[in-house]
Each structure stands twice: as C-alpha cells, then as structure tokens.
C-alpha positions as CSV (number, residue, x, y, z in Angstrom):
1,X,-227.4,-66.0,-46.3
2,X,-225.3,-63.4,-47.3
3,X,-223.8,-62.1,-50.5
4,X,-221.0,-60.0,-49.6
5,X,-219.9,-57.2,-52.4
6,X,-215.8,-57.3,-52.8
7,X,-216.0,-54.7,-55.3
8,X,-213.4,-52.3,-53.0
9,X,-210.9,-54.9,-53.0
10,X,-210.8,-55.3,-56.6
11,X,-210.7,-51.4,-57.1
12,X,-207.9,-51.4,-54.8
13,X,-206.2,-54.4,-56.7
14,X,-206.9,-52.5,-60.0
15,X,-205.8,-49.0,-58.3
16,X,-209.0,-47.5,-59.7
17,X,-211.0,-45.1,-57.7
18,X,-214.7,-44.8,-57.4
19,X,-214.9,-41.8,-59.7
20,X,-212.7,-43.5,-62.2
21,X,-215.2,-46.4,-62.3
22,X,-218.3,-45.2,-62.6
23,X,-217.4,-42.8,-65.6
24,X,-215.9,-46.0,-67.4
25,X,-219.4,-48.0,-66.5
26,X,-221.2,-44.7,-67.1
27,X,-223.3,-45.0,-63.9
28,X,-223.2,-42.4,-61.0
29,X,-221.2,-42.2,-58.2
30,X,-223.8,-42.7,-55.5
31,X,-225.3,-45.9,-57.3
32,X,-221.5,-47.2,-57.4
33,X,-221.0,-46.5,-53.9
34,X,-224.4,-48.3,-52.8
35,X,-223.0,-51.2,-55.0
36,X,-219.3,-51.1,-53.1
37,X,-220.8,-50.5,-49.6
38,X,-223.0,-53.6,-49.8
39,X,-226.2,-51.8,-49.6
40,X,-227.8,-52.3,-53.1
41,X,-230.6,-54.6,-53.7
42,X,-229.9,-56.0,-56.7
43,X,-227.3,-55.3,-59.8
44,X,-228.1,-55.2,-63.5
45,X,-226.1,-57.8,-65.6
46,X,-225.3,-55.0,-67.6
47,X,-223.6,-53.2,-65.1
48,X,-222.0,-56.3,-63.7
49,X,-220.7,-56.7,-67.2
50,X,-219.2,-53.5,-67.6
51,X,-217.6,-53.7,-64.1
52,X,-215.9,-57.1,-64.9
53,X,-214.6,-55.8,-68.3
54,X,-213.0,-52.6,-66.7
55,X,-211.6,-54.3,-63.8
56,X,-210.8,-57.6,-65.8
57,X,-212.2,-60.0,-63.4
58,X,-215.0,-62.5,-63.1
59,X,-218.4,-61.8,-61.0
60,X,-216.8,-64.4,-58.7
61,X,-214.2,-61.7,-57.9
62,X,-216.8,-59.3,-56.7
63,X,-219.4,-61.4,-54.9
64,X,-219.0,-63.8,-52.3
65,X,-221.8,-66.1,-50.6
66,X,-221.6,-66.6,-46.8
67,X,-224.0,-68.7,-45.3
68,X,-225.1,-67.3,-42.2
69,X,-226.6,-70.6,-40.7
70,X,-223.2,-72.1,-40.2
C-alpha cells in the first residue's frame, strides 16, 4: 500500500509557491518540502488543517491511496 501526496498539484492549481505556503501555515520550507516530495512518515492534523484552509481543499485532494497489490 502507498499513500501518494499530491500537494504539488494543489499548489500549482492555487498558484502558490512552497515558500508562500510554508509562511502561511507557519512551518519551515524544508519540512513542507519533505511532505510535498512524498518523504514524510507522518503529518500532524493541525498542519493538514492549515494546508487545507490555505489551499481551500479537502484532505482527499492532497492524499491518494494506491494499492500496490493490484
């Protein structure tokens, strides 16, 4: 099983840079980059909440589940 992070897609749709989003949700560029590049092991609900608020989206717009067994 794999969880795919589509944060870069939502950021492109909303025309917001990594730096601007990081500033608006009050996390470092490095930590946001780790999430955006699908290298994060976990994400806090508070961070997810802020991302969704700023990008005006739902968590399902950012995360996608792919079944590796298929």
